[in-house]
BAFI-431491 format. One record per residue (C-alpha): residue in one letter; x, z, y. Coordinates in steps of 0.25 Angstrom, whole numbers. Layout:
<pts>
<A; <X; Z; Y>>
...
</pts>
This chain:
<pts>
<M; <163; -246; -138>>
<R; <172; -258; -137>>
<G; <176; -254; -123>>
<L; <179; -241; -128>>
<L; <188; -245; -140>>
<R; <195; -254; -129>>
<E; <199; -242; -120>>
<W; <203; -233; -131>>
<L; <212; -243; -138>>
<S; <218; -249; -124>>
<E; <221; -234; -120>>
<A; <228; -232; -134>>
<G; <238; -244; -130>>
<Y; <229; -254; -139>>
<R; <227; -269; -133>>
<V; <212; -271; -136>>
<C; <205; -283; -137>>
<E; <189; -285; -138>>
<G; <183; -295; -146>>
<A; <171; -301; -147>>
<P; <161; -294; -156>>
<R; <158; -300; -171>>
<G; <172; -303; -175>>
<V; <178; -312; -164>>
<P; <192; -310; -165>>
<C; <200; -306; -151>>
<A; <214; -313; -151>>
<G; <217; -313; -165>>
<T; <229; -302; -164>>
<E; <221; -290; -166>>
<D; <228; -278; -173>>
<L; <215; -271; -175>>
<V; <200; -275; -174>>
<I; <190; -264; -170>>
<A; <175; -267; -174>>
<S; <162; -257; -170>>
<V; <152; -261; -181>>
<Y; <138; -257; -183>>
<M; <136; -256; -198>>
<P; <122; -259; -202>>
<K; <120; -266; -213>>
<R; <131; -274; -214>>
<A; <134; -279; -201>>
<G; <147; -271; -197>>
<A; <154; -275; -210>>
<Q; <150; -289; -208>>
<L; <156; -288; -192>>
<L; <168; -281; -199>>
<R; <170; -293; -207>>
<E; <169; -302; -196>>
<V; <180; -295; -188>>
<Q; <189; -295; -200>>
<A; <188; -309; -201>>
<A; <190; -312; -187>>
<H; <202; -302; -188>>
<P; <208; -305; -201>>
<G; <217; -294; -205>>
<T; <215; -285; -192>>
<P; <212; -272; -196>>
<V; <197; -267; -191>>
<I; <192; -254; -187>>
<A; <178; -252; -188>>
<I; <170; -243; -178>>
<S; <154; -240; -181>>
<G; <145; -229; -176>>
<Q; <140; -232; -191>>
<F; <152; -225; -197>>
<R; <151; -211; -199>>
<S; <159; -202; -192>>
<G; <171; -196; -201>>
<L; <171; -208; -209>>
<P; <186; -211; -215>>
<A; <192; -222; -204>>
<A; <199; -229; -215>>
<G; <191; -225; -227>>
<T; <179; -232; -236>>
<T; <171; -236; -225>>
<A; <183; -244; -217>>
<Q; <187; -251; -231>>
<M; <172; -256; -234>>
<L; <171; -261; -220>>
<G; <186; -267; -222>>
<V; <192; -260; -211>>
<Q; <204; -252; -207>>
<R; <195; -241; -201>>
<V; <181; -237; -197>>
<L; <177; -228; -187>>
<A; <164; -221; -183>>
<K; <158; -222; -170>>
<P; <159; -214; -160>>
<L; <173; -214; -162>>
<S; <184; -207; -154>>
<R; <196; -213; -147>>
<S; <205; -206; -156>>
<D; <197; -210; -168>>
<L; <199; -224; -164>>
<L; <215; -225; -160>>
<E; <217; -218; -173>>
<A; <211; -228; -181>>
<V; <217; -240; -174>>
<R; <231; -234; -174>>
<A; <229; -231; -189>>
<I; <227; -247; -191>>
<I; <237; -253; -179>>
<G; <245; -241; -175>>
<A; <247; -237; -161>>
<P; <248; -248; -150>>
<S; <263; -251; -146>>
<R; <268; -258; -134>>
<A; <277; -268; -144>>
<R; <264; -271; -150>>
<E; <250; -270; -144>>
<R; <239; -269; -153>>
<T; <226; -274; -152>>
<G; <212; -270; -157>>
<C; <200; -278; -156>>
<P; <187; -270; -155>>
<Y; <174; -276; -159>>
</pts>
């Protein structure tokens, strides 16, 4: 999944760094973090708290196979998890890029954007 996210984001013009699992930061200059979470009990919410602690103030997109299809990306679930967007797996390239653009805008040559998938 990580490789696919990297490919989609890179092909769209975003600069991508891959962080280590469990909230280890990349370089500290990320515009966005994408976290793939498994949501049994509270493990997914805990991972998101760790990611947010490692990247304070950085917007987060949470993706999970546990989210139902058709879930509003910026709705109640996103608010409850403290993230900017939630995306259900399987997700499409267009869904991912739409969510990224909604948060950080389109990539530009003047200012490269970065995303850090977990």
